Structures are given as structure tokens and as C-alpha cells.
N, CA, C and O atoms as CSV, one atom per row, in Angstrom:
chain,resi,resn,atom,element,x,y,z
A,1,PHE,N,N,17.816,-12.730,34.207
A,1,PHE,CA,C,16.471,-13.087,33.772
A,1,PHE,C,C,16.604,-14.249,32.708
A,1,PHE,O,O,17.587,-14.321,31.970
A,2,PRO,N,N,15.605,-15.118,32.671
A,2,PRO,CA,C,15.678,-16.182,31.622
A,2,PRO,C,C,15.646,-15.583,30.241
A,2,PRO,O,O,14.887,-14.645,30.000
A,3,LYS,N,N,16.454,-16.100,29.314
A,3,LYS,CA,C,16.612,-15.609,27.961
A,3,LYS,C,C,15.180,-15.554,27.260
A,3,LYS,O,O,14.882,-14.589,26.556
A,4,GLU,N,N,14.341,-16.571,27.463
A,4,GLU,CA,C,13.070,-16.557,26.754
A,4,GLU,C,C,12.167,-15.425,27.268
A,4,GLU,O,O,11.329,-14.949,26.501
A,5,HIS,N,N,12.289,-14.973,28.509
A,5,HIS,CA,C,11.518,-13.925,29.003
A,5,HIS,C,C,11.981,-12.583,28.418
A,5,HIS,O,O,11.166,-11.725,28.079
A,6,ILE,N,N,13.280,-12.425,28.311
A,6,ILE,CA,C,13.839,-11.244,27.679
A,6,ILE,C,C,13.442,-11.132,26.238
A,6,ILE,O,O,13.022,-10.060,25.804
A,7,LEU,N,N,13.554,-12.168,25.496
A,7,LEU,CA,C,13.107,-12.086,24.090
A,7,LEU,C,C,11.637,-11.921,23.936
A,7,LEU,O,O,11.224,-11.266,22.979
A,8,SER,N,N,10.785,-12.465,24.807
A,8,SER,CA,C,9.363,-12.321,24.747
A,8,SER,C,C,9.026,-10.807,24.989
A,8,SER,O,O,8.238,-10.202,24.263
A,9,ALA,N,N,9.691,-10.214,26.088
A,9,ALA,CA,C,9.431,-8.778,26.334
A,9,ALA,C,C,9.837,-7.954,25.183
A,9,ALA,O,O,9.051,-7.099,24.774
A,10,LEU,N,N,10.990,-8.121,24.613
A,10,LEU,CA,C,11.526,-7.352,23.512
A,10,LEU,C,C,10.621,-7.479,22.252
A,10,LEU,O,O,10.343,-6.492,21.571
A,11,LYS,N,N,10.190,-8.681,21.979
A,11,LYS,CA,C,9.304,-8.901,20.799
A,11,LYS,C,C,7.945,-8.221,21.051
A,11,LYS,O,O,7.373,-7.640,20.129
A,12,THR,N,N,7.442,-8.285,22.240
A,12,THR,CA,C,6.145,-7.563,22.536
A,12,THR,C,C,6.293,-6.054,22.375
A,12,THR,O,O,5.444,-5.377,21.794
A,13,ILE,N,N,7.383,-5.566,22.902
A,13,ILE,CA,C,7.593,-4.047,22.740
A,13,ILE,C,C,7.689,-3.730,21.348
A,13,ILE,O,O,7.127,-2.720,20.926
A,14,PHE,N,N,8.414,-4.567,20.503
A,14,PHE,CA,C,8.604,-4.279,19.107
A,14,PHE,C,C,7.242,-4.277,18.376
A,14,PHE,O,O,6.912,-3.351,17.635
A,15,GLU,N,N,6.458,-5.368,18.621
A,15,GLU,CA,C,5.142,-5.406,17.963
A,15,GLU,C,C,4.177,-4.319,18.338
A,15,GLU,O,O,3.430,-3.823,17.495
A,16,LEU,N,N,4.188,-3.916,19.689
A,16,LEU,CA,C,3.199,-3.012,20.108
A,16,LEU,C,C,3.733,-1.529,19.966
A,16,LEU,O,O,3.151,-0.729,19.233
A,17,ASN,N,N,4.829,-1.198,20.670
A,17,ASN,CA,C,5.380,0.114,20.749
A,17,ASN,C,C,6.049,0.623,19.532
A,17,ASN,O,O,6.136,1.835,19.334
A,18,VAL,N,N,6.560,-0.316,18.649
A,18,VAL,CA,C,7.240,0.064,17.421
A,18,VAL,C,C,6.253,-0.016,16.196
A,18,VAL,O,O,5.896,0.986,15.578
A,19,LYS,N,N,5.856,-1.259,15.909
A,19,LYS,CA,C,5.144,-1.533,14.709
A,19,LYS,C,C,3.740,-0.914,14.725
A,19,LYS,O,O,3.249,-0.545,13.659
A,20,ARG,N,N,3.083,-0.785,15.855
A,20,ARG,CA,C,1.698,-0.258,15.935
A,20,ARG,C,C,1.654,1.279,16.148
A,20,ARG,O,O,0.594,1.903,16.202
A,21,PHE,N,N,2.888,1.847,16.265
A,21,PHE,CA,C,2.923,3.312,16.479
A,21,PHE,C,C,3.380,3.941,15.154
A,21,PHE,O,O,4.451,3.618,14.643
A,22,ALA,N,N,2.566,4.828,14.616
A,22,ALA,CA,C,2.935,5.602,13.403
A,22,ALA,C,C,3.335,4.720,12.256
A,22,ALA,O,O,4.186,5.092,11.447
A,23,GLY,N,N,2.744,3.575,12.174
A,23,GLY,CA,C,3.078,2.679,11.043
A,23,GLY,C,C,4.426,2.042,11.180
A,23,GLY,O,O,4.928,1.473,10.211
A,24,GLY,N,N,4.994,2.106,12.252
A,24,GLY,CA,C,6.331,1.444,12.522
A,24,GLY,C,C,7.513,2.313,11.966
A,24,GLY,O,O,8.596,1.804,11.676
A,25,THR,N,N,7.249,3.649,11.832
A,25,THR,CA,C,8.240,4.480,11.171
A,25,THR,C,C,8.880,5.505,12.133
A,25,THR,O,O,9.712,6.300,11.694
A,26,MET,N,N,8.545,5.509,13.333
A,26,MET,CA,C,9.068,6.576,14.178
A,26,MET,C,C,9.844,6.175,15.529
A,26,MET,O,O,10.111,6.995,16.407
A,27,GLY,N,N,10.152,4.895,15.581
A,27,GLY,CA,C,10.735,4.399,16.841
A,27,GLY,C,C,9.724,3.814,17.767
A,27,GLY,O,O,8.659,3.371,17.337
A,28,ALA,N,N,10.041,3.804,19.037
A,28,ALA,CA,C,9.151,3.147,20.054
A,28,ALA,C,C,8.475,4.207,20.951
A,28,ALA,O,O,9.126,4.974,21.661
A,29,VAL,N,N,7.169,4.200,20.876
A,29,VAL,CA,C,6.431,5.132,21.836
A,29,VAL,C,C,6.545,4.627,23.259
A,29,VAL,O,O,6.664,3.426,23.501
A,30,ASN,N,N,6.508,5.521,24.158
A,30,ASN,CA,C,6.613,5.127,25.568
A,30,ASN,C,C,5.521,4.210,26.069
A,30,ASN,O,O,5.809,3.200,26.709
A,31,GLY,N,N,4.279,4.539,25.792
A,31,GLY,CA,C,3.125,3.770,26.351
A,31,GLY,C,C,2.230,3.241,25.294
A,31,GLY,O,O,1.806,3.992,24.415
A,32,MET,N,N,1.924,1.986,25.338
A,32,MET,CA,C,0.998,1.359,24.441
A,32,MET,C,C,0.168,0.377,25.221
A,32,MET,O,O,0.705,-0.435,25.973
A,33,ARG,N,N,-1.097,0.438,25.057
A,33,ARG,CA,C,-2.091,-0.454,25.695
A,33,ARG,C,C,-1.981,-1.840,25.040
A,33,ARG,O,O,-1.572,-1.955,23.885
A,34,PRO,N,N,-2.352,-2.891,25.792
A,34,PRO,CA,C,-2.247,-4.228,25.242
A,34,PRO,C,C,-3.140,-4.382,23.989
A,34,PRO,O,O,-2.888,-5.302,23.210
A,35,ASP,N,N,-4.183,-3.526,23.742
A,35,ASP,CA,C,-4.995,-3.659,22.580
A,35,ASP,C,C,-4.466,-2.870,21.414
A,35,ASP,O,O,-5.119,-2.769,20.375
A,36,GLY,N,N,-3.224,-2.280,21.586
A,36,GLY,CA,C,-2.659,-1.577,20.452
A,36,GLY,C,C,-2.975,-0.089,20.368
A,36,GLY,O,O,-2.621,0.575,19.394
A,37,ARG,N,N,-3.628,0.416,21.370
A,37,ARG,CA,C,-3.915,1.943,21.406
A,37,ARG,C,C,-2.837,2.588,22.238
A,37,ARG,O,O,-2.356,1.995,23.203
A,38,ILE,N,N,-2.445,3.819,21.872
A,38,ILE,CA,C,-1.500,4.513,22.648
A,38,ILE,C,C,-2.076,4.847,23.991
A,38,ILE,O,O,-3.224,5.274,24.120
A,39,ASP,N,N,-1.262,4.645,24.974
A,39,ASP,CA,C,-1.722,4.960,26.419
A,39,ASP,C,C,-1.687,6.442,26.546
A,39,ASP,O,O,-0.699,7.108,26.239
A,40,THR,N,N,-2.860,6.964,27.034
A,40,THR,CA,C,-2.965,8.463,27.203
A,40,THR,C,C,-3.091,8.771,28.724
A,40,THR,O,O,-3.495,9.883,29.064
A,41,SER,N,N,-2.781,7.890,29.596
A,41,SER,CA,C,-2.925,8.110,31.087
A,41,SER,C,C,-1.870,8.983,31.585
A,41,SER,O,O,-1.958,9.397,32.741
A,42,SER,N,N,-0.830,9.329,30.812
A,42,SER,CA,C,0.280,10.184,31.307
A,42,SER,C,C,0.629,11.086,30.131
A,42,SER,O,O,0.468,10.723,28.966
A,43,VAL,N,N,1.115,12.282,30.480
A,43,VAL,CA,C,1.519,13.231,29.507
A,43,VAL,C,C,2.724,12.765,28.699
A,43,VAL,O,O,3.012,13.303,27.630
A,44,GLN,N,N,3.428,11.758,29.221
A,44,GLN,CA,C,4.643,11.268,28.536
A,44,GLN,C,C,4.437,10.001,27.867
A,44,GLN,O,O,5.368,9.519,27.222
A,45,SER,N,N,3.276,9.383,27.951
A,45,SER,CA,C,2.951,8.105,27.401
A,45,SER,C,C,3.028,8.145,25.802
A,45,SER,O,O,3.458,7.170,25.185
A,46,ASP,N,N,2.621,9.238,25.193
A,46,ASP,CA,C,2.602,9.260,23.763
A,46,ASP,C,C,3.828,9.911,23.135
A,46,ASP,O,O,3.842,10.330,21.978
A,47,GLU,N,N,4.874,9.966,23.996
A,47,GLU,CA,C,6.198,10.503,23.520
A,47,GLU,C,C,7.121,9.385,23.112
A,47,GLU,O,O,6.998,8.247,23.564
A,48,VAL,N,N,8.061,9.742,22.234
A,48,VAL,CA,C,9.199,8.891,21.979
A,48,VAL,C,C,10.421,9.550,22.539
A,48,VAL,O,O,10.741,10.699,22.233
A,49,TRP,N,N,11.099,8.790,23.372
A,49,TRP,CA,C,12.352,9.362,23.977
A,49,TRP,C,C,13.516,8.820,23.231
A,49,TRP,O,O,13.764,7.615,23.181
A,50,VAL,N,N,14.221,9.739,22.654
A,50,VAL,CA,C,15.314,9.318,21.703
A,50,VAL,C,C,16.363,8.399,22.296
A,50,VAL,O,O,16.749,7.398,21.692
A,51,GLY,N,N,16.834,8.766,23.529
A,51,GLY,CA,C,17.835,7.872,24.178
A,51,GLY,C,C,17.336,6.612,24.544
A,51,GLY,O,O,18.077,5.637,24.424
A,52,VAL,N,N,16.141,6.477,24.991
A,52,VAL,CA,C,15.505,5.206,25.358
A,52,VAL,C,C,15.344,4.410,24.159
A,52,VAL,O,O,15.614,3.210,24.226
A,53,VAL,N,N,14.933,4.926,23.048
A,53,VAL,CA,C,14.814,4.107,21.802
A,53,VAL,C,C,16.104,3.567,21.387
A,53,VAL,O,O,16.172,2.394,21.020
A,54,TYR,N,N,17.158,4.339,21.413
A,54,TYR,CA,C,18.471,3.833,20.984
A,54,TYR,C,C,18.947,2.791,21.965
A,54,TYR,O,O,19.631,1.857,21.548
A,55,GLY,N,N,18.625,2.891,23.258
A,55,GLY,CA,C,18.966,1.887,24.245
A,55,GLY,C,C,18.217,0.608,24.047
A,55,GLY,O,O,18.785,-0.479,24.156
A,56,LEU,N,N,16.904,0.726,23.748
A,56,LEU,CA,C,16.075,-0.389,23.407
A,56,LEU,C,C,16.576,-1.063,22.142
A,56,LEU,O,O,16.680,-2.289,22.145
A,57,ALA,N,N,16.891,-0.370,21.070
A,57,ALA,CA,C,17.381,-0.978,19.881
A,57,ALA,C,C,18.731,-1.687,20.125
A,57,ALA,O,O,18.954,-2.758,19.560
A,58,ALA,N,N,19.604,-1.142,20.918
A,58,ALA,CA,C,20.882,-1.823,21.264
A,58,ALA,C,C,20.656,-3.093,21.987
A,58,ALA,O,O,21.352,-4.078,21.740
A,59,THR,N,N,19.675,-3.113,22.904
A,59,THR,CA,C,19.371,-4.303,23.696
A,59,THR,C,C,18.814,-5.348,22.669
A,59,THR,O,O,19.219,-6.510,22.704
A,60,MET,N,N,17.945,-4.956,21.814
A,60,MET,CA,C,17.395,-5.967,20.863
A,60,MET,C,C,18.486,-6.571,20.048
A,60,MET,O,O,18.489,-7.784,19.837
A,61,ILE,N,N,19.425,-5.774,19.573
A,61,ILE,CA,C,20.545,-6.257,18.680
A,61,ILE,C,C,21.384,-7.183,19.599
A,61,ILE,O,O,21.752,-8.266,19.146
A,62,GLN,N,N,21.705,-6.822,20.852
A,62,GLN,CA,C,22.530,-7.563,21.761
A,62,GLN,C,C,21.897,-8.999,21.982
A,62,GLN,O,O,22.607,-9.999,22.092
A,63,GLU,N,N,20.538,-9.034,22.039
A,63,GLU,CA,C,19.817,-10.256,22.311
A,63,GLU,C,C,19.509,-10.975,21.045
A,63,GLU,O,O,18.734,-11.931,21.073
A,64,GLY,N,N,20.085,-10.567,19.896
A,64,GLY,CA,C,19.825,-11.398,18.685
A,64,GLY,C,C,18.773,-10.919,17.805
A,64,GLY,O,O,18.680,-11.407,16.679
A,65,LEU,N,N,17.935,-9.975,18.214
A,65,LEU,CA,C,16.866,-9.424,17.385
A,65,LEU,C,C,17.429,-8.274,16.530
A,65,LEU,O,O,17.025,-7.121,16.680
A,66,VAL,N,N,18.358,-8.608,15.643
A,66,VAL,CA,C,19.141,-7.627,14.894
A,66,VAL,C,C,18.189,-6.779,13.941
A,66,VAL,O,O,18.231,-5.549,13.964
A,67,LYS,N,N,17.398,-7.426,13.167
A,67,LYS,CA,C,16.417,-6.782,12.271
A,67,LYS,C,C,15.558,-5.777,13.020
A,67,LYS,O,O,15.421,-4.615,12.638
A,68,GLU,N,N,14.977,-6.294,14.125
A,68,GLU,CA,C,14.027,-5.481,14.906
A,68,GLU,C,C,14.731,-4.264,15.523
A,68,GLU,O,O,14.192,-3.158,15.534
A,69,GLY,N,N,15.992,-4.502,16.055
A,69,GLY,CA,C,16.794,-3.407,16.629
A,69,GLY,C,C,17.143,-2.355,15.692
A,69,GLY,O,O,17.038,-1.179,16.040
A,70,PHE,N,N,17.592,-2.707,14.411
A,70,PHE,CA,C,17.885,-1.662,13.468
A,70,PHE,C,C,16.607,-0.979,12.903
A,70,PHE,O,O,16.634,0.201,12.552
A,71,GLU,N,N,15.512,-1.727,12.825
A,71,GLU,CA,C,14.226,-1.069,12.386
A,71,GLU,C,C,13.728,-0.050,13.414
A,71,GLU,O,O,13.194,1.004,13.069
A,72,THR,N,N,13.927,-0.412,14.720
A,72,THR,CA,C,13.549,0.518,15.740
A,72,THR,C,C,14.346,1.728,15.689
A,72,THR,O,O,13.793,2.828,15.677
A,73,ALA,N,N,15.706,1.593,15.657
A,73,ALA,CA,C,16.628,2.759,15.665
A,73,ALA,C,C,16.437,3.567,14.394
A,73,ALA,O,O,16.533,4.793,14.452
A,74,GLU,N,N,16.155,2.906,13.167
A,74,GLU,CA,C,15.966,3.683,11.959
A,74,GLU,C,C,14.793,4.592,12.054
A,74,GLU,O,O,14.884,5.712,11.552
A,75,GLY,N,N,13.680,4.212,12.661
A,75,GLY,CA,C,12.596,5.021,12.821
A,75,GLY,C,C,12.812,6.293,13.538
A,75,GLY,O,O,12.280,7.349,13.196
A,76,CYS,N,N,13.607,6.158,14.539
A,76,CYS,CA,C,13.943,7.289,15.390
A,76,CYS,C,C,14.913,8.213,14.602
A,76,CYS,O,O,14.702,9.421,14.496
A,77,TYR,N,N,15.970,7.598,14.063
A,77,TYR,CA,C,16.939,8.372,13.217
A,77,TYR,C,C,16.261,9.119,12.119
A,77,TYR,O,O,16.494,10.317,11.956
A,78,ARG,N,N,15.430,8.461,11.358
A,78,ARG,CA,C,14.739,9.103,10.166
A,78,ARG,C,C,13.777,10.258,10.665
A,78,ARG,O,O,13.696,11.311,10.033
A,79,THR,N,N,13.080,10.034,11.773
A,79,THR,CA,C,12.263,11.052,12.242
A,79,THR,C,C,12.983,12.344,12.668
A,79,THR,O,O,12.569,13.458,12.345
A,80,VAL,N,N,14.061,12.139,13.397
A,80,VAL,CA,C,14.836,13.254,13.954
A,80,VAL,C,C,15.564,13.949,12.728
A,80,VAL,O,O,15.460,15.169,12.606
A,81,TRP,N,N,16.238,13.266,11.893
A,81,TRP,CA,C,17.109,13.823,10.907
A,81,TRP,C,C,16.321,14.224,9.679
A,81,TRP,O,O,16.532,15.312,9.145
A,82,GLU,N,N,15.391,13.349,9.205
A,82,GLU,CA,C,14.769,13.656,7.913
A,82,GLU,C,C,13.440,14.390,8.052
A,82,GLU,O,O,13.171,15.299,7.266
A,83,HIS,N,N,12.581,14.025,9.040
A,83,HIS,CA,C,11.301,14.634,9.159
A,83,HIS,C,C,11.257,15.900,10.038
A,83,HIS,O,O,10.593,16.875,9.685
A,84,LEU,N,N,11.934,15.884,11.133
A,84,LEU,CA,C,12.065,17.080,11.977
A,84,LEU,C,C,13.226,17.989,11.631
A,84,LEU,O,O,13.230,19.148,12.045
A,85,GLY,N,N,14.170,17.529,10.918
A,85,GLY,CA,C,15.318,18.344,10.492
A,85,GLY,C,C,16.142,18.829,11.643
A,85,GLY,O,O,16.657,19.947,11.613
A,86,MET,N,N,16.282,18.003,12.671
A,86,MET,CA,C,17.066,18.392,13.827
A,86,MET,C,C,18.354,17.631,13.998
A,86,MET,O,O,18.678,17.139,15.078
A,87,ALA,N,N,19.097,17.546,12.876
A,87,ALA,CA,C,20.291,16.707,12.910
A,87,ALA,C,C,21.208,16.952,14.004
A,87,ALA,O,O,21.719,16.004,14.600
A,88,PHE,N,N,21.461,18.192,14.321
A,88,PHE,CA,C,22.435,18.517,15.398
A,88,PHE,C,C,21.823,19.163,16.591
A,88,PHE,O,O,22.483,19.808,17.406
A,89,GLN,N,N,20.484,18.960,16.670
A,89,GLN,CA,C,19.733,19.513,17.827
A,89,GLN,C,C,18.694,18.363,18.252
A,89,GLN,O,O,17.495,18.601,18.400
A,90,THR,N,N,19.235,17.165,18.423
A,90,THR,CA,C,18.382,16.072,18.727
A,90,THR,C,C,17.512,16.334,19.982
A,90,THR,O,O,18.013,16.609,21.072
A,91,PRO,N,N,16.227,16.237,19.773
A,91,PRO,CA,C,15.337,16.493,20.920
A,91,PRO,C,C,15.354,15.373,21.972
A,91,PRO,O,O,15.720,14.242,21.652
A,92,GLU,N,N,14.988,15.650,23.144
A,92,GLU,CA,C,14.865,14.612,24.199
A,92,GLU,C,C,13.702,13.774,23.930
A,92,GLU,O,O,13.703,12.582,24.237
A,93,ALA,N,N,12.644,14.384,23.333
A,93,ALA,CA,C,11.387,13.616,23.045
A,93,ALA,C,C,10.697,14.168,21.868
A,93,ALA,O,O,10.932,15.318,21.498
A,94,TYR,N,N,9.812,13.365,21.231
A,94,TYR,CA,C,8.920,13.887,20.185
A,94,TYR,C,C,7.686,13.027,20.183
A,94,TYR,O,O,7.648,11.918,20.716
A,95,CYS,N,N,6.657,13.604,19.544
A,95,CYS,CA,C,5.307,12.868,19.461
A,95,CYS,C,C,5.127,12.468,17.997
A,95,CYS,O,O,5.911,12.846,17.127
A,96,GLU,N,N,4.085,11.704,17.758
A,96,GLU,CA,C,3.716,11.392,16.391
A,96,GLU,C,C,3.387,12.599,15.606
A,96,GLU,O,O,2.630,13.457,16.062
A,97,ILE,N,N,3.945,12.694,14.414
A,97,ILE,CA,C,3.727,13.851,13.542
A,97,ILE,C,C,2.265,13.971,13.130
A,97,ILE,O,O,1.639,12.999,12.707
A,98,GLY,N,N,1.716,15.228,13.268
A,98,GLY,CA,C,0.328,15.390,12.924
A,98,GLY,C,C,-0.678,15.039,14.011
A,98,GLY,O,O,-1.891,15.112,13.813
A,99,ARG,N,N,-0.126,14.645,15.194
A,99,ARG,CA,C,-0.969,14.250,16.334
A,99,ARG,C,C,-1.036,15.373,17.291
A,99,ARG,O,O,0.005,15.921,17.654
A,100,ALA,N,N,-2.235,15.768,17.740
A,100,ALA,CA,C,-2.403,16.828,18.693
A,100,ALA,C,C,-1.984,16.447,20.134
A,100,ALA,O,O,-2.081,17.271,21.043
């Protein structure tokens, strides 16, 4: 794929799925509408998948978006370790804290 398309996609995901989700503090949510609302069309849209977030963060770093990649990974890390207290029981997925 052309480099500019890759960077455009990663920057869009960062802005919508990371920064507009939970104040940018929980990693990347699976589904986000173009207007910045969480997609609720699927039961998995409002989830954060830990492995996918780390893969996304690694791709960002590989493509030169180092700050964005570490910020994305940090949100996931802090949620699992500090907020959920699941250091050695990493969940496959989680949702925004306080959200039904």
C-alpha cells in the first residue's frame, strides 16, 4: 500500500478510536463512527481488544508514529494493570469503565 495511505489510516484510527474514546486513556475501541460516536451496531464495537491494540500500536511505531503508538499502548497497559488490576490475567477484551 502507498505509505501516505497507511499513515492516513493510522492517524484517523488514532484520532477517532484512541483520542475520542474514554478521553484517550484506554487504548483503541473497536468501532467508532466518523462523527466520533462509538459504533453500537455490534456487541463487539464498544470493546477494546488487548492484542489488537498492541498490534495497532506496534504498526504505528513501525510506520514512524512513535508518540501515537506508545500513547495507544499506554492506555491499554494502564487500563489492564492499574484500573482493572489484572496484571497477570490480561482479559481478551474490556469496555469503557463506567459504561453500561
